[in-house]
C-alpha positions, 0 to 999 in steps of 0.5 A: 119142404117148399120155401124153407129159408137157407142162409149162409151165416155171416154172409148175405147169400140166401135162398129158398128151397123149391117145391122139392126141397132143393136149393143151390147157394154160394158157400165156402168150405167152412160155411155154416148154413142156417135153415128156417121154415114155418112150423119147424125148428131152426137148424144150423148145418156145417158145410165142412167141404161137402157139396151135396147133402140132405138136411132134416128139419124137425117139427116145432113143439107147441107152435106159437108166435113166440117160438116161430118168430125170428130173433132180431139181428143185433146189427140190423136197422130193421126190427121185424119182430118188434113191428109184429108186436106193435102193429096192433097199435096202428089204426088198421082203417082210416077215414077215406078223406085222411092222408097217409099217416107217418108212424115211427115204431121204437124197437130193441134195447138200443132204441132203434126205430123204423118209420112206416106209413099206413093207408086205408086199404079201401082206397082204390089202387089207381088212386095211390093206395098202399094196400094192393088190389091184385085183381083189378077189373077184368078189362084192365091189362097188367098191374101196378104190382110186381106179383099177383099176391103176397110172396116170400122174400128177404131184405138186406138192410143198410148194415148188410144184415139179412132180415127174413121172417116166414110170417111176412109177405112182400110185394113191390109197388112198381108205380109208387116205388115202395116195398110193401110188407104184411103180416095178416094180408089185411093191412100193409106197411111200406118199409122206409127206403133209407133202411134198405140196401136191397131185397129179393122176392120169390114168386110161386115158381121160385123165380127170384127177383132182386132189387137194389136202392140206387139213388144215382139211377132213381131216388123214388124207385128201386131198380132190378138187378139183371146181373150182379158181379165183381166187375159189372152190374146190369140194372133195369129201372122199371117205370109203370104208368096207367093208360086209360082206354082210348078206343074210338070208332066212326063205324068204319075205322077204329083206333086205340085200345078198348081196355085200361092198361098198366104199362111197364117201361124199362131203362137199362144201366151198366155199372162198372164196379172197378171204376164206379162208372154208371152208363145208361144203355140201349138194347143195341149191339153198338151201345154194348160195344161202347159200354164194354170197350175195355173188354172188347174181345170178350164181348165180341166172343159172347156176341158171336156165340149168341148172334141169333139171340134177341137182346133182352133181359135174358141176353143181358143176364147171360152177358153179365155172367160172362163178362164177370168171369 
């Protein structure tokens, strides 16, 4: 089954199954996997030293909101289940001259709360609306949003708890810097940044994109994790700007573009986990040699083996995996 959520219980390692139901996940011999999928009963599977296995999910009887909604993690700061109950009390549409409204929802026996903002979905995206317009006018190139529609994903909150629910869709606003959430694809909320450590989103091809909250790099946007490890982390800070058409012609010569464009610009950083050192880098061999100076021999070996490759995101991802071995 596609998009069944698989979590290594007790750890933050999680993933989704692909279109054939396959998945790979980091586990220990004694790990227990928790599998959930919309319309099916949750299943827990003990690894007991197995490396390959088949898991069968059984259809839930009398499917309703009460038995498909995930129970809350008592250690989590983000209470999605309670939000689904209380969202009906939030105005779904606001007058066009109204500023975004900040709302705090109380949730759980412990009185936990989550702050969200609601904006009118009729606002045009280029004017700062929170509700995504996934398909702008034809002549516009690119998008302010990471994906072309709502996608599956999960959040790691500040306590390290995994928060996931099959009823919710996610989207990342590259311009505004907010993680958006919807339960009905009609209204959306932005999750309070202070409650998020990281989040992982999956496109329809099951390619995952992980972002972390790293204020040292950017206080208003999340940064993409290009490579993750115990020694080094490689980050990409994405800033998206809206560039209007600037096409001009005098009948003989032309210049500029005849279309509006959302333009992405990436800035890269290497974080040394052991020394807590964060360095901004350029995609040049000289810059990489200076950053990984203490592991110079290892870096030179990687560069020799990949001498014909362009230094891009794929190159940096492979480099991060190699340097963390």
